[in-house]
C-alpha positions in Angstrom: -55.1 109.9 -83.7 -54.5 108.1 -86.9 -55.6 110.3 -89.8 -57.5 109.0 -92.8 -54.7 109.8 -95.2 -52.2 107.9 -93.0 -54.5 104.9 -92.6 -54.9 104.8 -96.4 -51.2 105.0 -96.9 -50.7 102.0 -94.5 -53.4 100.0 -96.3 -51.9 100.7 -99.8 -48.4 99.6 -98.6 -49.9 96.5 -97.1 -51.8 95.7 -100.3 -48.5 95.8 -102.2 -47.2 93.1 -99.8 -50.0 90.6 -100.5 -48.3 87.5 -101.8 -50.4 85.3 -104.1 -49.3 82.3 -106.1 -48.2 83.0 -109.7 -50.3 80.1 -111.0 -52.9 79.8 -112.3 -52.3 83.2 -113.7 -55.8 83.8 -114.8 -57.0 83.2 -111.2 -54.6 85.5 -109.4 -53.7 88.2 -112.0 -57.2 89.7 -111.9 -56.9 89.8 -108.1 -53.7 91.8 -108.3 -55.3 94.0 -111.0 -58.4 94.9 -109.1 -56.6 95.6 -105.9 -54.1 97.8 -107.7 -56.8 100.0 -109.2 -56.9 102.0 -105.9 -60.1 103.4 -104.5 -61.0 105.3 -101.4 -59.7 102.6 -99.0 -62.3 104.0 -96.6 -63.4 100.7 -95.1 -60.0 99.4 -94.1 -59.0 102.8 -92.9 -62.1 102.8 -90.6 -61.0 99.4 -89.2 -57.6 100.8 -88.2 -59.0 104.1 -86.9 -61.7 102.5 -84.8 -59.1 100.1 -83.3 -56.8 103.0 -82.4 -59.6 105.0 -81.0 -60.1 102.4 -78.2 -56.7 100.8 -77.8 -54.1 103.3 -79.1 -52.6 100.6 -81.3 -53.9 100.0 -84.9 -51.2 97.5 -85.9 -53.0 94.4 -84.6 -56.0 95.3 -86.9 -54.0 95.4 -90.1 -54.9 91.8 -91.2 -58.6 92.4 -90.6 -58.5 95.7 -92.5 -56.9 94.0 -95.5 -59.6 91.3 -95.3 -62.3 93.9 -95.3 -60.8 95.7 -98.3 -60.3 92.5 -100.3 -63.9 91.5 -99.6 -65.1 95.0 -100.7 -63.3 94.7 -104.0 -64.6 91.2 -104.5 -68.2 92.6 -104.2 -67.4 95.3 -106.8 -65.9 92.7 -109.2 -69.1 90.6 -109.1 -71.3 93.7 -109.1 -69.6 94.8 -112.4 -70.4 91.5 -114.0 -74.1 91.7 -112.9 -74.4 95.3 -114.0 -72.4 94.7 -117.2 -70.2 97.7 -116.3 -67.3 98.3 -118.6 -65.4 100.8 -116.3 -64.3 100.8 -112.7 -62.1 103.7 -111.4 -61.5 104.8 -115.0 -60.1 101.4 -116.0 -61.6 98.3 -117.7 -63.5 96.1 -115.3 -62.1 92.6 -114.8 -64.8 90.8 -116.9 -64.1 93.3 -119.7 -60.3 92.9 -119.5 -60.5 89.0 -119.3 -64.0 87.5 -119.4 -67.0 86.7 -117.2 -65.8 83.2 -116.2 -62.4 84.5 -115.1 -64.0 87.4 -113.2 -66.4 85.1 -111.3 -63.7 82.6 -110.3 -61.2 85.3 -109.3 -64.0 87.0 -107.3 -64.6 83.7 -105.5 -60.9 83.4 -104.7 -60.9 87.0 -103.3 -63.7 86.1 -100.8 -61.6 83.2 -99.5 -58.4 85.3 -99.4 -60.3 88.0 -97.5 -61.3 85.5 -94.8 -57.8 84.2 -94.6 -56.6 87.7 -93.7 -59.3 88.2 -91.2 -58.3 84.9 -89.5 -54.7 86.2 -89.1 -55.8 88.8 -86.6 -54.2 88.0 -83.3 -56.7 89.1 -80.7 -58.9 87.5 -78.0 -62.0 88.8 -79.8 -61.0 87.0 -83.1 -64.1 84.7 -83.0 -66.4 87.8 -82.7 -64.5 89.4 -85.5 -64.9 86.4 -87.8 -68.6 86.1 -86.9 -69.1 89.8 -87.7 -67.3 89.4 -91.0 -69.3 86.3 -92.0 -72.7 87.9 -91.0 -71.8 91.0 -92.9 -70.8 89.1 -96.0 -74.1 87.3 -96.1 -76.0 90.6 -95.6 -74.2 92.2 -98.5 -75.3 89.3 -100.7 -78.9 89.7 -99.5 -78.7 93.4 -100.3 -77.4 92.6 -103.8 -80.2 90.2 -104.4 -82.8 92.7 -103.3 -81.2 95.2 -105.7 -81.5 92.9 -108.6 -85.0 91.9 -107.6 -86.1 95.5 -107.5 -85.1 96.0 -111.2 -88.0 93.7 -112.1 -90.6 95.1 -109.7 -92.8 98.1 -110.3 -94.0 98.8 -106.7 -90.8 99.2 -104.7 -91.1 101.7 -101.9 -88.5 104.2 -100.6 -88.5 102.2 -97.3 -87.7 99.0 -99.1 -84.9 100.7 -101.0 -83.4 102.1 -97.8 -83.4 98.6 -96.2 -81.7 97.3 -99.3 -78.9 99.8 -99.3 -78.5 99.3 -95.6 -77.6 95.7 -96.4 -75.7 96.1 -99.6 -73.6 99.2 -98.8 -74.0 100.5 -95.2 -73.5 97.1 -93.6 -69.9 96.8 -94.6 -69.0 100.3 -93.4 -70.7 99.6 -90.1 -68.9 96.2 -89.8 -65.6 97.9 -90.5 -66.0 100.1 -87.5 -67.4 97.3 -85.4 -64.5 95.0 -86.3 -62.0 97.8 -85.4 -63.8 98.4 -82.1 -63.7 94.7 -81.3 -60.0 94.5 -82.0 -59.6 97.7 -79.9 -61.3 95.9 -77.0 -64.1 98.5 -76.7 -67.1 97.8 -74.4 -70.3 96.3 -75.8 -72.2 99.7 -75.8 -69.4 101.5 -77.6 -69.1 98.7 -80.2 -72.8 99.1 -80.9 -72.5 102.9 -81.2 -69.6 102.5 -83.6 -71.8 100.1 -85.7 -74.7 102.6 -85.7 -72.3 105.4 -86.6 -71.1 103.4 -89.6 -74.6 102.3 -90.6 -75.9 105.9 -90.8 -72.7 107.0 -92.6 -73.1 104.2 -95.1 -76.7 105.1 -95.8 -75.6 108.7 -96.5 -72.7 107.4 -98.6 -75.0 105.3 -100.9 -77.6 108.1 -101.3 -74.7 110.3 -102.4 -73.8 107.6 -105.0 -77.3 107.7 -106.3 -77.1 111.5 -106.6 -73.6 111.5 -108.2 -74.7 108.9 -110.8 -76.9 111.5 -112.2 -75.3 114.8 -111.4 -71.5 114.2 -111.1 -68.8 115.0 -113.6 -68.1 111.7 -115.5 -64.3 112.1 -115.4 -64.3 112.7 -111.7 -66.8 109.9 -111.0 -64.7 107.3 -112.9 -67.7 105.7 -114.6 -70.4 106.7 -117.0 -73.1 109.1 -115.8 -76.7 108.0 -115.7 -75.8 104.3 -115.5 -78.5 103.7 -112.9 -81.2 105.4 -115.1 -80.1 103.4 -118.2 -80.3 100.1 -116.1 -83.7 101.0 -114.6 -82.1 100.9 -111.1 -84.6 101.6 -108.3 -82.6 104.4 -106.7 -83.8 106.9 -104.1 -84.1 109.6 -106.8 -86.4 107.4 -109.0 -88.5 106.1 -106.1 -89.0 109.5 -104.6 -90.1 110.9 -107.9 -92.6 108.0 -108.4 -93.9 108.7 -104.9 -94.5 112.4 -105.6 -95.5 112.3 -109.3 -99.0 113.0 -110.6 -100.8 110.3 -112.6 -99.7 111.8 -116.0 -96.0 111.9 -115.0 -96.1 108.5 -113.3 -97.4 107.1 -116.6 -94.6 108.8 -118.5 -92.0 107.4 -116.1 -93.3 103.9 -116.4 -93.2 104.2 -120.2 -89.6 105.3 -120.1 -88.8 102.3 -117.8 -90.5 100.0 -120.3 -88.9 101.4 -123.4 -86.0 99.1 -124.4 -85.5 100.9 -127.7 -85.0 104.3 -126.1 -81.7 106.1 -126.7 -79.7 106.0 -123.4 -79.0 109.8 -123.4 -82.6 110.6 -124.3 -83.8 108.5 -121.3 -81.3 110.1 -118.9 -82.3 113.6 -119.9 -86.1 112.7 -119.6 -85.6 111.3 -116.1 -83.4 114.2 -115.0 -86.2 116.6 -116.1 -88.6 114.6 -113.9 -86.2 114.7 -111.0 -85.9 118.4 -111.2 -89.6 119.0 -111.7 -90.3 117.3 -108.3 -87.3 118.8 -106.5 -85.6 115.4 -106.1 -82.1 116.9 -105.7 -83.4 118.8 -102.7 -85.1 115.8 -101.1 -82.0 113.6 -101.7 -79.7 116.2 -100.1 -82.0 116.5 -97.1 -82.1 112.7 -96.6 -78.3 112.6 -96.9 -77.9 115.3 -94.3 -80.3 113.6 -91.9 -78.1 110.4 -92.0 -75.0 112.4 -91.5 -76.6 114.1 -88.5 -77.6 110.7 -87.0 -74.0 109.5 -87.5 -72.7 112.5 -85.6 -75.1 111.8 -82.8 -73.9 108.2 -82.6 -70.3 109.4 -82.5 -71.1 111.9 -79.7 -72.5 109.1 -77.5 -69.3 107.0 -77.6 -67.5 107.1 -74.3 -64.0 108.1 -75.3 -62.2 111.5 -75.2 -63.4 114.0 -77.7 -59.9 114.3 -79.1 -60.1 110.6 -80.2 -63.2 111.3 -82.2 -61.8 114.2 -84.2 -60.6 112.1 -87.2 -64.0 110.4 -87.5 -65.6 113.8 -87.5 -63.3 114.8 -90.3 -64.3 111.8 -92.3 -68.0 112.8 -92.1 -67.1 116.3 -93.3 -65.0 114.9 -96.1 -67.8 112.6 -97.2 -70.2 115.5 -97.2 -68.1 117.2 -99.8 -67.2 114.3 -102.1 -67.8 114.4 -105.8 -66.9 110.9 -106.8 
């Protein structure tokens, strides 16, 4: 089976081969820049691994894997503009290095380039692959809009939040596995199980991000700690705290959310104290573990030899231990 490290190596080599026009420079230079920043390359690796799991040949899935990774980086580029983030992977974000207009247009170009790569996949299931990609792209946009809407709402529930991250984050992981399975000519039931596996893994992945935003080491995370708290992001940690808090603490939380003049570090420390008072790290870790367990059950139900599932099991164990 193709290992995660080998799949990442293949993707990184293929990214270096991407040939874009030299002009206009301010359209294409940011694309090269953001793709060269690296990253986990998890989603394209999953495309290759899922394809090999069912067909034994990942090569045909390389164009689709590149398309998925380009699209993922496009979403990060635009997210950084909307979040006014200055760092991505310990480097200046595109809109910081250039400007917002350049970043928006380069991001738009990346979405088109992503679809061009998807379309180069030579397989009888190409129309299903394109449909899956397009449906996923729209769902990611829906999730981002919900995320922005939630910043202005005071009555967001944990359930609404989980639905949002299911769209914004988990959907692309699920689609990566589904696309790989489609190119690997898996049967319909196994394709669905691969999708479910990715959805549960993606939900766990985003909840880990929520947790790491507060409790990770900043140099390991590659971006500032407490960014979600400073931006009043409705994360699982915040919403679970508000669900459990007594009236006095709920009032205090709402006051912190409304205080524009508050010092960022003061706000982060105040909210961390609330999280710890209501054992939110414990509840978050329990929820993460449940989604990982669900993912393992999905993987177990897929009708291929156990040996072919081992690399996917390793990925779950790797994600459980991540700190960035």
